[in-house]
Rosetta silent file (secondary structure, phi, psi, omega in degrees, C-alpha in Angstrom):
SEQUENCE: XXXXXXXXXXXXXXXXXXXXXXXXXXXXXXXXXXXXXXXXXXXXXXXXXXXXXXXXXXXXXXXXXXXXXXXXXXXXXXXXXXXXXXXXXXXXXXXXXXXXXXXXXXXXXXXXXXXXXXXXXXXXXXXXXXXXXXXXXXXXXXXXXXXXXXXXXXXXXXXXXXXXXXXXXXXXXXXXXXXXXXXXXXXXXXX
SCORE:     score description
SCORE:     0.000 S_00000001
   1 L     0.000  -43.914 -179.901   51.947  -20.179   12.250 S_00000001
   2 H   -66.280  -29.651  177.430   49.200  -21.371    9.944 S_00000001
   3 H   -65.781  -39.893  177.165   46.722  -20.842   12.761 S_00000001
   4 H   -62.941  -46.368  179.272   47.767  -17.183   12.998 S_00000001
   5 H   -61.431  -37.759  179.166   47.389  -16.695    9.275 S_00000001
   6 H   -63.389  -43.621  178.488   43.954  -18.287    9.429 S_00000001
   7 H   -67.193  -41.230  178.901   42.770  -15.894   12.164 S_00000001
   8 H   -63.580  -41.707  179.123   44.212  -12.871   10.351 S_00000001
   9 H   -65.678  -39.222  178.760   42.518  -13.899    7.123 S_00000001
  10 H   -63.598  -40.371  178.371   39.226  -14.401    8.945 S_00000001
  11 H   -65.813  -39.376 -179.281   39.465  -10.897   10.451 S_00000001
  12 H   -65.559  -39.030 -174.814   40.243   -9.379    7.044 S_00000001
  13 H   -88.539  -10.128 -179.646   37.314  -11.041    5.283 S_00000001
  14 L   -72.330  106.445 -178.994   34.746  -10.483    8.055 S_00000001
  15 L   -84.408  -19.159 -176.878   32.531   -7.765    6.592 S_00000001
  16 L  -120.274  154.562  174.991   30.105   -7.896    9.498 S_00000001
  17 L  -105.626  158.633  176.268   30.455   -7.714   13.222 S_00000001
  18 L   -56.141  135.220 -178.891   28.440   -9.731   15.723 S_00000001
  19 L    92.992  -15.341  176.791   25.035   -8.098   16.074 S_00000001
  20 L   -67.318  147.823  176.574   25.123   -6.493   12.617 S_00000001
  21 L   -72.977  149.886  173.928   22.009   -7.018   10.526 S_00000001
  22 L   -64.392  147.312 -178.333   22.203   -9.338    7.569 S_00000001
  23 H   -55.500  -43.619 -179.078   22.627   -7.443    4.307 S_00000001
  24 H   -61.448  -38.852  179.017   19.287   -8.708    2.969 S_00000001
  25 H   -67.694  -42.564  179.359   17.494   -7.455    6.090 S_00000001
  26 H   -62.974  -40.929  179.605   19.173   -4.046    5.891 S_00000001
  27 H   -67.218  -40.203  177.286   18.223   -3.716    2.214 S_00000001
  28 H   -61.808  -41.159  178.332   14.615   -4.713    2.943 S_00000001
  29 H   -63.844  -38.546  177.951   14.452   -2.035    5.645 S_00000001
  30 H   -62.361  -46.881 -179.386   15.812    0.529    3.158 S_00000001
  31 H   -63.166  -42.737  179.298   13.181   -0.349    0.590 S_00000001
  32 H   -58.616  -50.235 -176.218   10.434   -0.263    3.253 S_00000001
  33 H   -70.692  -35.149  179.663   11.377    3.172    4.556 S_00000001
  34 H   -68.631  -39.316  176.243   11.987    4.611    1.086 S_00000001
  35 H   -62.624  -43.609  178.822    8.596    3.426   -0.131 S_00000001
  36 H   -63.530  -41.539 -179.625    6.982    4.965    2.951 S_00000001
  37 H   -65.005  -41.824  178.891    8.893    8.216    2.455 S_00000001
  38 H   -68.001  -34.406  175.715    7.905    8.546   -1.172 S_00000001
  39 H   -64.556  -45.988  178.046    4.297    7.839   -0.202 S_00000001
  40 H   -60.241  -42.394  179.804    4.463   10.548    2.464 S_00000001
  41 H   -63.520  -42.443  178.250    5.998   13.006    0.005 S_00000001
  42 H   -61.339  -39.630  179.113    3.283   12.328   -2.564 S_00000001
  43 H   -68.844  -36.404  175.766    0.649   12.960    0.122 S_00000001
  44 H   -59.046  -47.955 -179.714    2.350   16.228    1.167 S_00000001
  45 H   -66.156  -35.413  175.233    2.137   17.466   -2.407 S_00000001
  46 H   -58.518  -45.714  179.241   -1.493   16.292   -2.675 S_00000001
  47 H   -64.108  -41.421  178.550   -2.308   18.410    0.373 S_00000001
  48 H   -64.701  -43.512 -178.162   -0.426   21.415   -0.968 S_00000001
  49 H   -68.258  -29.282  176.867   -2.116   21.231   -4.354 S_00000001
  50 H   -63.772  -29.772 -179.219   -5.545   20.999   -2.754 S_00000001
  51 H   -94.901  -45.189 -173.778   -4.906   24.416   -1.215 S_00000001
  52 H   -73.100  -27.992  179.574   -2.632   26.118   -3.755 S_00000001
  53 L    45.311  -98.945 -175.963   -4.764   25.097   -6.778 S_00000001
  54 L  -114.707   30.012  179.586   -3.664   27.525   -9.528 S_00000001
  55 L   -70.863  175.033 -179.651   -1.320   29.808   -7.581 S_00000001
  56 L   -60.059  -34.740 -177.518    2.087   30.864   -8.888 S_00000001
  57 L   -83.505  -15.559 -173.196    3.791   27.989   -7.026 S_00000001
  58 H   -58.614  -37.840  179.914    1.277   25.326   -8.087 S_00000001
  59 H   -62.306  -44.381  178.278    3.058   24.563  -11.368 S_00000001
  60 H   -65.082  -40.713  179.370    6.338   23.863   -9.574 S_00000001
  61 H   -64.887  -41.450  178.283    4.540   21.769   -6.965 S_00000001
  62 H   -60.573  -41.023  178.970    2.769   19.755   -9.683 S_00000001
  63 H   -63.291  -46.399  179.699    6.133   19.027  -11.344 S_00000001
  64 H   -65.001  -38.827  179.112    7.685   17.885   -8.049 S_00000001
  65 H   -62.277  -39.945  179.072    4.580   15.833   -7.238 S_00000001
  66 H   -63.258  -39.852  177.756    4.832   14.013  -10.567 S_00000001
  67 H   -66.473  -41.083  179.156    8.433   13.062   -9.812 S_00000001
  68 H   -63.750  -37.113  178.513    7.503   11.851   -6.322 S_00000001
  69 H   -66.744  -35.522  174.997    4.734    9.703   -7.802 S_00000001
  70 H   -64.677  -42.941  177.505    7.299    8.176  -10.198 S_00000001
  71 H   -60.042  -46.234 -178.773    9.565    7.461   -7.208 S_00000001
  72 H   -60.935  -43.905  178.879    6.650    5.906   -5.324 S_00000001
  73 H   -58.726  -40.815 -179.876    5.731    3.690   -8.280 S_00000001
  74 H   -67.261  -42.410  179.075    9.315    2.403   -8.445 S_00000001
  75 H   -71.730  -33.085  173.525    9.462    1.655   -4.721 S_00000001
  76 H   -59.143  -43.158  179.094    6.007    0.036   -4.851 S_00000001
  77 H   -64.851  -41.624  178.635    7.396   -2.248   -7.559 S_00000001
  78 H   -63.838  -39.646  177.498   10.510   -3.016   -5.491 S_00000001
  79 H   -58.473  -44.062 -179.313    8.364   -3.879   -2.465 S_00000001
  80 H   -71.362  -48.399 -177.441    6.445   -6.384   -4.605 S_00000001
  81 H   -59.891  -41.535 -174.306    9.439   -7.746   -6.557 S_00000001
  82 L   -99.194    5.177  177.615   11.566   -8.302   -3.468 S_00000001
  83 L    53.787   50.227  178.525    8.699   -9.288   -1.185 S_00000001
  84 L   -92.175  133.666  176.429    9.451   -6.565    1.332 S_00000001
  85 L   -70.633  122.044  177.028    6.911   -5.988    4.067 S_00000001
  86 L   -70.740  164.883  178.092    5.679   -2.388    3.748 S_00000001
  87 L   -64.121  144.945  176.017    5.429   -0.243    6.836 S_00000001
  88 L   -78.287   -4.915 -176.240    2.350   -0.744    8.964 S_00000001
  89 L   -92.464    6.682 -179.293    2.231    3.044    9.355 S_00000001
  90 H   -52.351  -41.755  177.964    0.961    3.821    5.849 S_00000001
  91 H   -60.977  -35.986  176.887   -2.487    4.882    7.104 S_00000001
  92 H   -66.820  -44.890 -179.518   -0.799    7.366    9.444 S_00000001
  93 H   -66.941  -29.058  177.157    1.438    8.730    6.660 S_00000001
  94 H   -59.733  -47.849 -178.466   -1.642    9.005    4.419 S_00000001
  95 H   -78.173  -47.091 -175.690   -3.258   11.447    6.839 S_00000001
  96 H   -64.477  -41.509  179.358   -0.135   13.100    8.255 S_00000001
  97 H   -62.323  -48.819  179.554    1.422   13.782    4.854 S_00000001
  98 H   -61.092  -44.702 -179.130   -1.734   15.352    3.464 S_00000001
  99 H   -62.506  -42.502  178.586   -2.274   17.384    6.643 S_00000001
 100 H   -62.919  -44.196  178.956    1.304   18.688    6.605 S_00000001
 101 H   -62.701  -48.266 -179.071    1.009   19.684    2.957 S_00000001
 102 H   -65.124  -42.313 -178.073   -2.353   21.390    3.372 S_00000001
 103 H   -64.117  -43.808 -179.762   -1.356   23.133    6.611 S_00000001
 104 H   -69.292  -35.388  177.344    1.846   24.580    5.195 S_00000001
 105 H   -66.356  -35.664  176.953    0.038   25.674    2.024 S_00000001
 106 H   -64.050  -26.071  175.966   -2.606   27.410    4.149 S_00000001
 107 L   -77.586  -10.843  178.228    0.255   29.410    5.674 S_00000001
 108 L   123.099  164.977 -177.709    1.141   30.562    2.160 S_00000001
 109 H   -59.151  -41.010 -178.854    3.203   29.545   -0.850 S_00000001
 110 H   -65.703  -37.170  177.275    6.497   30.295    0.880 S_00000001
 111 H   -67.188  -38.680  175.854    5.578   28.104    3.843 S_00000001
 112 H   -60.942  -42.165  178.448    4.643   25.289    1.458 S_00000001
 113 H   -69.465  -33.250  175.818    8.039   25.679   -0.170 S_00000001
 114 H   -62.949  -37.468  176.167    9.701   25.794    3.265 S_00000001
 115 H   -60.286  -45.346  179.170    8.104   22.410    3.944 S_00000001
 116 H   -60.694  -46.212  179.959    9.658   21.068    0.747 S_00000001
 117 H   -58.160  -48.161 -177.234   13.092   22.400    1.686 S_00000001
 118 H   -61.967  -48.478 -179.002   12.948   20.839    5.151 S_00000001
 119 H   -62.812  -46.405 -175.351   11.738   17.449    3.947 S_00000001
 120 H   -68.262  -30.519  175.842   14.164   17.288    1.032 S_00000001
 121 H   -66.586  -38.714  176.937   17.164   18.199    3.189 S_00000001
 122 H   -67.468  -41.927 -179.496   16.346   15.287    5.485 S_00000001
 123 H   -66.689  -37.028  175.912   15.818   12.963    2.513 S_00000001
 124 H   -58.571  -48.417  177.573   19.124   14.055    0.994 S_00000001
 125 H   -59.819  -44.687 -177.804   20.899   13.067    4.247 S_00000001
 126 H   -61.343  -50.282 -179.509   18.898    9.841    4.410 S_00000001
 127 H   -65.995  -37.354  177.448   19.655    8.789    0.831 S_00000001
 128 H   -60.125  -45.216  178.023   23.333    9.753    1.212 S_00000001
 129 H   -62.031  -39.361  177.893   23.557    7.489    4.262 S_00000001
 130 H   -64.227  -41.467  179.481   21.888    4.659    2.384 S_00000001
 131 H   -62.645  -39.939  177.129   24.339    4.976   -0.492 S_00000001
 132 H   -64.597  -42.271 -179.437   27.250    4.803    1.950 S_00000001
 133 H   -66.854  -41.347 -178.133   25.723    1.773    3.669 S_00000001
 134 H   -64.688  -41.273 -175.485   24.979   -0.019    0.404 S_00000001
 135 L    52.455 -122.236  178.404   28.471    0.325   -1.005 S_00000001
 136 L  -103.663   13.090 -174.679   28.548   -2.393   -3.642 S_00000001
 137 L   -67.616  -30.988 -177.902   25.971   -4.627   -1.923 S_00000001
 138 L  -152.996   88.116 -175.141   23.094   -3.793   -4.299 S_00000001
 139 H   -62.175  -36.302 -179.831   24.067   -1.806   -7.383 S_00000001
 140 H   -64.099  -47.871  179.242   20.490   -1.678   -8.725 S_00000001
 141 H   -65.369  -40.047  179.143   19.081   -0.178   -5.524 S_00000001
 142 H   -60.780  -40.081  179.073   22.035    2.201   -5.239 S_00000001
 143 H   -64.742  -40.632  178.304   21.370    3.506   -8.769 S_00000001
 144 H   -63.959  -48.688 -178.615   17.702    4.105   -7.941 S_00000001
 145 H   -61.235  -43.288  179.752   18.545    5.871   -4.683 S_00000001
 146 H   -63.308  -41.785  178.666   21.195    8.042   -6.380 S_00000001
 147 H   -63.146  -47.472 -178.283   18.767    9.006   -9.163 S_00000001
 148 H   -69.475  -33.845  177.010   15.972    9.873   -6.737 S_00000001
 149 H   -60.217  -41.624  178.736   18.388   11.733   -4.453 S_00000001
 150 H   -61.053  -40.472  176.852   19.264   14.022   -7.377 S_00000001
 151 H   -62.755  -42.933 -178.240   15.546   14.744   -7.864 S_00000001
 152 H   -63.962  -39.118  176.856   15.120   15.520   -4.157 S_00000001
 153 H   -64.510  -40.302  177.750   18.035   17.967   -4.239 S_00000001
 154 H   -64.453  -36.638  177.299   16.463   19.631   -7.289 S_00000001
 155 H   -63.448  -43.989  177.732   13.152   19.909   -5.390 S_00000001
 156 H   -58.573  -45.918 -178.832   14.934   21.646   -2.510 S_00000001
 157 H   -64.328  -39.852  176.812   16.585   24.058   -4.933 S_00000001
 158 H   -61.219  -44.923 -179.641   13.264   24.766   -6.676 S_00000001
 159 H   -63.861  -38.300  177.302   11.617   25.499   -3.334 S_00000001
 160 H   -64.587  -39.097  177.760   14.430   27.864   -2.370 S_00000001
 161 H   -65.549  -24.818  178.913   13.993   29.719   -5.674 S_00000001
 162 L   -92.824   18.706  171.129   10.302   30.105   -4.801 S_00000001
 163 L    87.532   20.356 -178.333   11.081   31.942   -1.565 S_00000001
 164 H   -55.200  -42.670 -176.256   11.101   29.147    1.014 S_00000001
 165 H   -68.477  -15.999  178.824   13.739   30.845    3.152 S_00000001
 166 H   -93.472    3.765  178.420   11.552   33.998    3.338 S_00000001
 167 L   -63.529  139.584  176.874    8.631   32.110    4.871 S_00000001
 168 L   -57.090  130.643  179.038    7.568   33.591    8.201 S_00000001
 169 L    69.114   26.549 -175.614    9.216   31.601   10.973 S_00000001
 170 H   -49.349  -48.897 -177.607   11.311   29.611    8.497 S_00000001
 171 H   -60.502  -40.349 -178.982   13.901   28.371   11.043 S_00000001
 172 H   -71.793  -46.158  178.778   11.234   27.123   13.467 S_00000001
 173 H   -59.360  -46.547 -179.616    9.009   25.664   10.742 S_00000001
 174 H   -62.090  -45.451 -179.534   11.983   23.958    9.108 S_00000001
 175 H   -62.059  -41.772 -179.782   13.274   22.510   12.393 S_00000001
 176 H   -65.600  -43.713 -179.032    9.843   21.111   13.299 S_00000001
 177 H   -68.023  -38.781  177.337    9.327   19.513    9.882 S_00000001
 178 H   -63.053  -42.914  178.923   12.839   18.058    9.900 S_00000001
 179 H   -61.639  -44.370  178.110   12.276   16.534   13.350 S_00000001
 180 H   -63.637  -39.062  179.522    8.997   15.009   12.177 S_00000001
 181 H   -66.076  -42.458  178.759   10.610   13.678    9.002 S_00000001
 182 H   -64.570  -38.979  177.238   13.456   12.060   10.931 S_00000001
 183 H   -64.816  -42.569  179.057   10.955   10.462   13.313 S_00000001
 184 H   -61.169  -40.310  177.507    8.901    9.165   10.378 S_00000001
 185 H   -62.804  -48.226 -178.091   12.052    7.617    8.867 S_00000001
 186 H   -59.721  -46.211 -178.874   12.999    5.987   12.158 S_00000001
 187 H   -67.171  -44.268 -175.933    9.502    4.583   12.683 S_00000001
 188 H   -69.176  -26.418  176.396    8.959    3.403    9.103 S_00000001
 189 H   -65.974  -33.613 -170.359   12.269    1.553    9.090 S_00000001
 190 H  -102.782  -29.719 -172.364   11.152   -0.489   12.083 S_00000001
 191 L  -108.310    0.000    0.000    7.353   -0.770   12.007 S_00000001
C-alpha cells in the first residue's frame, strides 16, 4: 500500500515528462529569442524611418521604435545578467530587419503599417505562449513579457489606425511577413 501511495505522489509532483527541457534551458531560449526579436523589430523601424523620414506616419513609427529600443535594452540586460547565449543569427536579422522595414516603407506608409500589424500579431501569439509556458516559473520574466506584449498590441492597433488594412495586397503581404516572422522565431530559439 505504501508503495502505491509513493508512486501516486511521484506522478502528482512530476512537473516534467521525460524529454522535456529543463526550466532553466527553456527560459534561456525565451530570453534569446525575445532579444533577437526586439533587435529585429528595432531594425525594421530603422529601415522604415530611413524611407518615411518626415511623412505623416513617421511620428507614429518613431514612437513605436523608441518602445522597441527600450524592449531591446531590457533583453540585452537580461542576456548579460543571466549569461544567455544570444542567437548567432544577429547579423542576418540586422540586414533582414532593415531590408524588410525599408522595402515595406518604399511600398508606402500603409504597407509599412501592414508590416507592423503582421509582425505584432505574431509577437502577440509568441508572448502569449511564453506567458502560458512560464506559469509561475519566473515571475520577473513573465512581468517583462506581459508589459512588452501590451506595447506590441498597442503597436498593432496604431498601425491599423494608420490604414494598414488598406495597404495594396494586405492579405498576401501580411501572410508573407507572418511566415517570415515565425521562421525567425523558430530559428532564433535554436541557433
